[in-house]
C-alpha positions in Angstrom: 0.0 0.0 0.0 1.5 3.3 -1.0 0.8 6.2 1.4 1.6 9.8 0.5 2.5 11.9 3.5 2.5 15.7 2.9 2.4 17.9 6.0 3.0 21.6 5.9 4.5 23.5 8.9 2.5 24.1 12.1 2.8 27.8 12.9 6.5 27.7 13.3 6.2 25.1 16.1 6.7 22.0 14.0 8.4 22.1 10.6 7.1 20.3 7.5 9.9 17.8 7.8 9.2 17.0 11.5 5.4 16.7 10.9 6.0 14.3 8.0 8.2 12.2 10.3 5.6 12.0 13.0 2.9 10.9 10.5 5.3 8.4 8.9 5.8 6.8 12.3 2.0 6.5 12.7 1.6 5.0 9.3 4.4 2.5 9.9 2.8 1.4 13.2 -0.6 0.8 11.7 0.0 -0.4 8.1 2.5 -3.3 7.8 4.8 -3.0 4.8 3.4 0.4 3.8 5.3 2.2 1.0 5.5 5.7 2.5 6.4 8.6 0.2 7.1 12.0 2.0 6.6 15.3 0.3 8.2 18.2 2.3 6.0 21.3 1.8 6.6 25.0 2.2 4.7 28.2 1.9 5.5 31.8 0.9 6.8 32.5 4.4 8.5 29.4 5.6 10.8 26.4 4.7 11.4 27.0 1.0 15.1 26.3 1.1 15.1 23.3 3.4 12.2 21.6 1.6 13.8 22.0 -1.8 17.0 20.5 -0.5 15.1 17.5 0.7 14.2 16.8 -2.9 17.3 18.0 -4.8 20.9 17.9 -3.7 23.0 21.0 -3.8 25.1 23.5 -1.9 24.4 26.3 0.6 26.4 29.5 0.5 27.0 32.1 3.2 27.3 35.7 2.3 27.7 38.9 4.5 24.9 41.4 3.7 22.6 43.7 5.5 19.2 43.2 7.2 16.3 45.5 6.9 17.8 47.9 9.4 21.0 48.0 7.4 22.9 46.1 10.1 25.4 43.5 9.1 24.0 40.0 8.9 25.0 36.6 7.5 22.6 35.3 4.9 22.4 31.8 3.4 21.2 30.9 -0.1 21.2 27.6 -1.9 21.9 26.3 -5.3 20.8 22.8 -6.4 22.7 20.6 -8.8 19.9 21.2 -11.3 20.8 24.9 -11.3 18.0 26.4 -9.2 19.2 29.1 -6.8 17.0 29.4 -3.6 16.7 32.6 -1.6 14.5 32.7 1.4 14.3 36.4 2.1 12.7 36.3 5.5 15.7 34.5 7.0 17.8 37.6 6.8 15.6 40.6 5.8 14.3 41.4 9.3 14.4 44.6 11.3 13.4 46.5 14.4 13.6 50.1 13.2 10.4 52.1 12.2 9.1 50.7 8.9 9.9 54.0 7.1 13.6 53.4 7.9 13.8 49.8 6.7 15.3 48.8 3.3 15.3 45.8 0.9 18.9 46.5 0.2 20.1 43.2 1.7 18.0 41.2 -0.8 19.7 43.0 -3.6 23.1 42.0 -2.1 22.1 38.4 -1.9 20.9 38.4 -5.5 24.1 40.1 -6.6 26.1 37.4 -4.8 24.1 34.6 -6.5 24.6 36.2 -9.9 28.4 36.3 -9.3 28.0 32.6 -8.5 26.6 32.1 -12.0 22.9 31.9 -11.0 20.6 31.6 -14.0 17.4 30.5 -12.3 16.6 32.3 -9.0 13.6 31.4 -6.8 12.9 33.8 -4.0 10.3 33.5 -1.2 9.1 37.0 -0.3 6.7 36.3 2.6 7.3 37.8 6.1 10.1 40.2 5.2 10.4 43.4 7.2 10.8 46.0 4.4 8.2 47.9 2.5 10.2 50.2 0.2 8.9 49.0 -3.2 12.2 47.3 -3.9 14.1 50.6 -4.2 16.8 49.4 -1.8 17.2 46.1 -3.6 17.6 47.8 -7.0 20.2 50.2 -5.6 22.2 47.2 -4.3 22.0 45.8 -7.9 23.3 49.0 -9.5 20.4 51.5 -9.7 21.0 55.1 -8.9 18.6 57.8 -7.7 18.8 61.6 -7.8 17.0 64.6 -6.5 16.2 67.8 -8.4 19.7 69.2 -7.9 21.3 66.0 -9.3 22.4 64.9 -5.8 22.5 61.2 -5.1 19.6 59.7 -3.0 20.5 56.7 -0.8 17.6 54.4 -0.9 19.1 52.1 1.7 17.9 54.6 4.3 14.4 53.4 3.8 11.1 54.2 2.2 11.1 57.7 3.7 13.7 59.0 1.3 11.7 58.0 -1.8 9.9 61.3 -1.8 13.1 63.1 -2.7 13.7 61.1 -5.9 13.2 62.9 -9.1 15.4 60.9 -11.5 16.5 57.3 -11.7 19.4 55.7 -13.6 19.2 52.0 -14.3 22.1 51.9 -16.7 24.3 50.4 -14.0 22.0 47.5 -13.1 23.7 44.2 -13.2 23.5 43.0 -16.9 23.1 39.4 -15.7 19.7 40.3 -14.4 18.1 40.4 -17.8 19.4 36.9 -18.6 18.1 35.4 -15.3 14.9 33.5 -14.8 13.2 34.7 -11.7 10.4 32.9 -9.8 8.9 34.7 -6.8 6.9 32.8 -4.3 4.0 34.5 -2.6 0.8 33.1 -1.2 -0.6 36.5 -0.3 -2.9 38.4 -2.6 -1.7 42.1 -2.9 -0.9 44.9 -5.2 2.2 47.1 -5.1 0.2 50.0 -3.7 -3.4 51.1 -2.9 -6.1 49.5 -0.7 -5.0 46.0 -1.7 -1.3 46.6 -1.0 0.4 44.3 1.4 1.0 47.0 4.1 -2.6 48.2 3.9 -3.8 44.7 4.6 -1.4 43.7 7.3 -0.6 46.9 9.2 -2.5 45.8 12.4 -0.1 42.8 12.6 2.9 45.2 12.2 1.8 47.3 15.2 1.3 50.5 13.2 -1.7 52.7 12.6 -3.7 52.9 9.4 -2.4 56.4 8.9 1.2 55.2 9.2 0.6 52.4 6.7 -1.1 54.8 4.3 2.0 57.1 4.5 4.3 54.3 3.5 1.8 53.2 0.8 1.8 56.7 -0.7 5.6 56.8 -0.9 5.6 53.4 -2.7 3.0 54.8 -5.1 5.2 57.8 -5.7 8.2 55.6 -6.4 6.1 53.5 -8.9 5.1 56.8 -10.7 8.8 57.8 -10.9 9.6 54.4 -12.4 6.7 54.7 -14.9 7.7 58.2 -16.0 11.5 57.6 -16.1 11.8 54.1 -17.3 8.3 53.2 -18.7 8.1 50.5 -16.1 4.5 49.7 -15.1 4.2 47.9 -11.7 0.5 48.6 -10.8 -0.9 45.7 -12.8 1.3 42.9 -11.4 -0.8 40.2 -9.6 0.6 39.6 -6.1 3.0 42.4 -6.9 2.8 43.7 -3.3 4.8 40.7 -2.1 8.0 41.7 -0.3 6.7 45.3 0.0 6.6 45.7 -3.8 9.7 43.7 -4.7 7.6 41.3 -6.7 6.1 44.0 -8.8 9.4 45.6 -9.6 11.1 42.3 -10.6 8.1 41.3 -12.6 7.9 44.6 -14.5 11.7 44.9 -15.1 12.7 41.3 -15.7 9.5 39.3 -16.4 9.7 37.5 -13.0 7.0 35.0 -12.5 5.0 35.4 -9.3 3.6 32.0 -8.3 2.0 30.4 -5.2 3.9 27.8 -3.2 1.7 25.0 -4.4 2.7 25.9 -8.0 6.3 25.5 -7.1 5.6 22.3 -5.1 4.0 20.9 -8.3 7.0 22.0 -10.3 9.6 20.4 -8.0 7.9 17.3 -6.8 5.4 16.5 -9.6 2.7 16.3 -6.8 -0.2 15.5 -9.0 1.6 12.3 -10.3 2.4 11.3 -6.7 -1.2 11.7 -5.7 -2.4 9.7 -8.7 -0.1 6.8 -7.7 -1.0 6.8 -4.0 -3.5 4.5 -2.3 -3.9 6.9 0.7 -3.0 10.5 1.4 -2.2 12.0 4.8 -1.8 15.7 4.8 -2.3 18.8 6.9 -1.1 22.2 8.2 -1.0 24.6 11.1 -1.0 27.9 9.3 -2.9 30.8 11.0 -5.9 32.1 9.1 -4.9 35.6 10.1 -1.8 35.2 7.9 -4.2 35.6 5.0 -2.3 33.3 2.8 -3.8 33.1 -0.7 -3.9 29.3 -1.1 -1.8 26.8 0.8 -0.6 23.5 -0.8 -2.9 21.5 1.4 -6.0 22.8 -0.4 -4.4 21.8 -3.7 -3.8 18.3 -2.3 -7.4 18.0 -1.3 -8.5 19.0 -4.8 -6.2 16.4 -6.4 -7.2 13.7 -4.0 -10.8 14.3 -5.0 -9.9 14.4 -8.7 -8.3 10.9 -8.5 -10.9 9.5 -6.0 -8.2 8.9 -3.3 -9.0 8.5 0.4 -7.3 11.3 2.3 -7.0 12.4 5.9 -6.3 16.0 7.0 -4.6 16.7 10.3 -4.6 20.4 11.0 -3.8 22.6 14.0 -7.3 24.1 14.0 -10.6 23.7 12.2 -10.3 26.8 10.1 -10.2 25.0 6.8 -12.6 22.2 7.6 -15.5 23.7 5.6 -13.3 24.0 2.5 -12.0 20.4 3.0 -15.5 19.0 3.3 -16.6 20.8 0.2 -13.6 19.2 -1.6 -14.6 15.7 -0.4 -11.8 15.0 2.1 -12.4 11.6 3.7 -11.6 12.5 7.3 -10.5 15.7 9.2 -8.9 16.1 12.6 -7.7 19.2 14.4 -5.2 19.4 17.2 -6.6 22.5 18.9 -9.7 24.6 19.0 -7.5 27.6 19.0 -3.8 27.8 18.0 -1.8 28.0 21.3 0.9 30.6 21.7 3.2 28.4 23.8 3.5 24.9 22.7 6.7 22.8 22.2 7.6 21.1 19.0 7.7 17.8 20.9 4.2 18.2 22.3 2.7 19.2 19.0 4.5 16.3 17.3 3.0 13.8 19.7 -0.5 15.3 19.0 0.0 14.9 15.3 1.2 11.3 15.6 -1.7 10.5 18.0 -4.4 11.8 15.6 -2.7 10.1 12.7 -2.8 6.8 14.5 -6.5 7.2 15.5 -7.4 8.1 12.0 -5.7 5.1 10.5 -7.3 2.8 13.1 -10.7 4.0 12.0 -9.8 3.7 8.3 -8.5 0.2 8.6 -11.3 -1.1 10.8 -13.4 -3.8 9.2 -17.1 -3.9 10.1 -18.3 -7.4 9.5 -22.1 -7.4 9.5 -22.4 -11.2 9.5 -20.4 -11.5 12.7 -22.4 -8.6 14.2 -25.7 -10.5 13.5 -24.4 -13.7 14.9 
């Protein structure tokens, strides 16, 4: 019996890899001789690099760059043997300064280092990073220059607040390798570069700032996008999910035809998930992602859709019951949740034991034989 195990992370408490191992233990204890296939998952905010390296061998590289506060930090990016370079931006682009003083400059530094390392296909996850400067800092690190009315240089690494002084841009110094590079940007969050649907206007309560403060940042990003349109004929406003990374996605899509895709699209690309589900006899999957994160579409929903498409029995084990209505509509066989409400303090070991416990109970129910003849006797 082939069992596909595909667990996403549980709110930063249990990783996808750990959750898969707990479910694998449960399957092995209940189904003798089970052929277990694990699919490590990731979303636009967590575990991209580690999950990819569980599927493809490669090398991790360390590089000294800057975080969102422009403080020195060591970043790690990976390159698989197939030539895919992985950058998980939230691992290094964090900050504590006011949002108007944060910059995406460090992301540009990591991209530049990857290009020097002969990167030709770069995948970047943009969720949960701390800068909202419309990618201005990133572009400066890659060779862009900005000037005010007097022709004086503007340093975009100082944050979104300096964008209001920009009158002219010079992109002639941008790294020429950028135009020859395939970019794929991972975001599960639906947002535009600016406006009511921008990332910052949707998540500002989670950032601890007021709506007025968020609107001020949003207006500065709008102004920067207008400068780009007038100076370089670059249109960023129409890019779907372009608000990812505080506007980084829109800029890379407009300048270099970057593809903005959801995590499940990339999972399909890397693991051939649909084929694995078609070949499976049973699917065990689940997640512990907070609904307040407003993720567009997690891979677990895609798994539920495919399981229904191929008429496969499937069991969902989630942290909470938030997605149960959607799972039921998709025809999921059985659904279990660990908690009524996601706890703030819970250890990885405790959550792992819960995951394994529910997986065992689900499998016991699924493998129980109800013999009506014996019952009547």
